[in-house]
C-alpha positions as CSV (number, residue, x, y, z in Angstrom):
1,X,13.2,2.3,-206.5
2,X,16.4,0.4,-207.2
3,X,17.2,-1.2,-210.6
4,X,16.5,-4.8,-209.5
5,X,13.0,-4.0,-208.3
6,X,12.3,-2.0,-211.5
7,X,13.5,-4.8,-213.7
8,X,11.4,-7.4,-211.8
9,X,8.3,-5.2,-212.0
10,X,8.8,-4.7,-215.7
11,X,9.2,-8.5,-216.2
12,X,6.1,-9.2,-214.2
13,X,4.0,-6.7,-216.3
14,X,5.4,-8.1,-219.5
15,X,4.5,-11.6,-218.5
16,X,0.9,-10.6,-217.6
17,X,0.5,-8.7,-220.8
18,X,1.7,-11.8,-222.8
19,X,-0.8,-14.2,-221.0
20,X,-3.9,-11.9,-221.4
21,X,-4.5,-12.6,-225.1
22,X,-4.3,-16.4,-224.5
23,X,-6.9,-16.2,-221.7
24,X,-9.2,-14.2,-223.8
25,X,-8.9,-16.6,-226.8
26,X,-9.8,-19.5,-224.6
27,X,-12.9,-17.8,-223.2
28,X,-14.4,-17.1,-226.7
29,X,-14.3,-20.8,-227.7
30,X,-17.2,-21.7,-225.4
31,X,-19.5,-19.4,-227.4
32,X,-19.7,-22.1,-230.2
33,X,-21.7,-24.6,-228.2
34,X,-25.1,-25.1,-229.6
35,X,-28.0,-26.1,-227.4
36,X,-30.8,-28.4,-228.5
37,X,-34.1,-26.7,-229.3
38,X,-35.9,-29.3,-227.2
39,X,-33.6,-28.8,-224.2
40,X,-33.1,-32.6,-224.2
41,X,-36.6,-33.0,-222.7
42,X,-38.8,-36.0,-223.6
43,X,-41.6,-34.9,-225.9
44,X,-45.1,-36.4,-225.7
45,X,-48.3,-36.2,-227.7
46,X,-50.1,-33.0,-226.5
47,X,-46.9,-31.2,-225.7
48,X,-45.9,-28.0,-227.5
49,X,-43.0,-28.4,-229.8
50,X,-40.3,-25.7,-230.0
51,X,-41.2,-22.8,-232.4
52,X,-38.5,-23.8,-234.8
53,X,-40.4,-26.9,-235.8
54,X,-43.4,-24.9,-236.8
55,X,-41.4,-23.4,-239.7
56,X,-41.9,-24.6,-243.2
57,X,-38.2,-25.3,-243.8
58,X,-38.3,-27.9,-241.0
59,X,-41.1,-29.9,-242.7
60,X,-40.3,-33.3,-244.1
61,X,-41.2,-33.2,-247.8
62,X,-40.6,-37.0,-248.2
63,X,-43.0,-38.1,-245.5
64,X,-44.6,-40.7,-247.8
65,X,-41.2,-42.4,-248.4
66,X,-40.7,-42.6,-244.7
67,X,-43.9,-44.5,-244.2
68,X,-45.7,-41.6,-242.5
69,X,-49.4,-40.7,-242.9
70,X,-50.4,-37.6,-244.9
71,X,-50.3,-34.6,-242.5
72,X,-53.6,-33.0,-241.7
73,X,-54.4,-29.5,-242.7
74,X,-52.2,-26.9,-240.9
75,X,-49.8,-29.6,-239.7
76,X,-46.4,-31.1,-240.9
77,X,-44.0,-33.9,-240.1
78,X,-40.7,-32.9,-238.7
79,X,-37.7,-34.9,-237.4
80,X,-36.7,-34.1,-233.8
81,X,-33.7,-36.2,-232.7
82,X,-34.6,-39.8,-233.4
83,X,-38.3,-39.3,-233.8
84,X,-40.7,-38.2,-236.5
85,X,-43.2,-35.7,-235.0
86,X,-46.5,-34.5,-236.5
87,X,-46.7,-30.8,-235.4
88,X,-49.7,-28.5,-235.7
89,X,-48.3,-25.4,-237.5
90,X,-50.8,-23.0,-235.9
91,X,-50.0,-23.7,-232.3
92,X,-47.1,-26.2,-232.2
93,X,-49.1,-29.0,-230.6
94,X,-47.6,-32.4,-231.1
95,X,-50.2,-34.7,-232.6
96,X,-48.3,-37.9,-233.2
97,X,-44.8,-39.3,-232.6
98,X,-43.2,-42.2,-234.6
99,X,-39.6,-43.6,-234.1
100,X,-37.1,-43.2,-236.9
101,X,-36.4,-46.6,-238.4
102,X,-32.8,-47.1,-239.4
């Protein structure tokens, strides 16, 4: 192998090695995208809400201030996007939906 070919090969390898970390960094940034728990589907009374809305930490504690009725036993008001949704804790069934008034 002559010296020109050897130098060209080394330059090519060095260039590829320098680009590789940049490509890997760009690929990891897509991992930060968060998906909506509802999958952007339209929820209706009788549907099953995603499991996350059956958890106590998602319950609206100030439902009375928002003009919502007292939740029945084993149910809670949660906010899903631009709606207040009354969800049965035991099975996730949506019992009532009210729009958020701004």
